[in-house]
One Martini backbone bead per residue (centre of mass of N, CA, C, O) as a GRO file, in nm:
protein
   56
    1UNK     BB    1  -1.069   1.382   2.017
    2UNK     BB    2  -0.954   1.240   1.736
    3UNK     BB    3  -1.042   1.179   1.435
    4UNK     BB    4  -1.069   0.910   1.239
    5UNK     BB    5  -0.972   0.733   0.980
    6UNK     BB    6  -1.026   0.482   0.753
    7UNK     BB    7  -0.697   0.397   0.794
    8UNK     BB    8  -0.608   0.526   1.041
    9UNK     BB    9  -0.245   0.541   1.096
   10UNK     BB   10  -0.208   0.529   0.802
   11UNK     BB   11  -0.063   0.636   0.539
   12UNK     BB   12  -0.184   0.748   0.240
   13UNK     BB   13   0.042   0.621   0.059
   14UNK     BB   14   0.000   0.332   0.150
   15UNK     BB   15  -0.293   0.306   0.065
   16UNK     BB   16  -0.248   0.369  -0.235
   17UNK     BB   17  -0.049   0.141  -0.294
   18UNK     BB   18  -0.238  -0.091  -0.210
   19UNK     BB   19  -0.470  -0.028  -0.404
   20UNK     BB   20  -0.300  -0.063  -0.659
   21UNK     BB   21  -0.212  -0.356  -0.609
   22UNK     BB   22  -0.500  -0.471  -0.600
   23UNK     BB   23  -0.579  -0.382  -0.884
   24UNK     BB   24  -0.348  -0.552  -1.024
   25UNK     BB   25  -0.459  -0.836  -0.898
   26UNK     BB   26  -0.748  -0.872  -1.037
   27UNK     BB   27  -0.662  -1.007  -1.324
   28UNK     BB   28  -0.562  -1.243  -1.126
   29UNK     BB   29  -0.588  -1.546  -0.933
   30UNK     BB   30  -0.264  -1.575  -0.835
   31UNK     BB   31  -0.276  -1.357  -0.641
   32UNK     BB   32  -0.145  -1.240  -0.333
   33UNK     BB   33  -0.073  -1.090  -0.043
   34UNK     BB   34   0.229  -1.086  -0.108
   35UNK     BB   35   0.203  -0.913  -0.361
   36UNK     BB   36   0.086  -0.659  -0.230
   37UNK     BB   37   0.328  -0.604  -0.045
   38UNK     BB   38   0.553  -0.604  -0.255
   39UNK     BB   39   0.432  -0.382  -0.441
   40UNK     BB   40   0.407  -0.162  -0.227
   41UNK     BB   41   0.708  -0.145  -0.159
   42UNK     BB   42   0.804  -0.081  -0.446
   43UNK     BB   43   0.647   0.190  -0.473
   44UNK     BB   44   0.769   0.328  -0.217
   45UNK     BB   45   1.071   0.308  -0.294
   46UNK     BB   46   1.021   0.492  -0.570
   47UNK     BB   47   0.916   0.721  -0.410
   48UNK     BB   48   1.013   1.048  -0.362
   49UNK     BB   49   0.794   1.128  -0.117
   50UNK     BB   50   0.900   0.886   0.048
   51UNK     BB   51   1.013   0.841   0.417
   52UNK     BB   52   0.900   0.605   0.538
   53UNK     BB   53   0.799   0.318   0.632
   54UNK     BB   54   0.781  -0.002   0.525
   55UNK     BB   55   0.573  -0.237   0.493
   56UNK     BB   56   0.530  -0.587   0.648
   0.00000   0.00000   0.00000
């Protein structure tokens, strides 16, 4: 059996994008989970090295 990572089957770039979006959302109390998903998708869409599916 293969050891699992802390993020499960999610690509490391997705995890990094979501962590960045969460860090950006910490400065204001009005940010929601929708912001984190939107911002993560935006970062992955503009990443030249990303070719996988964008999280929904």
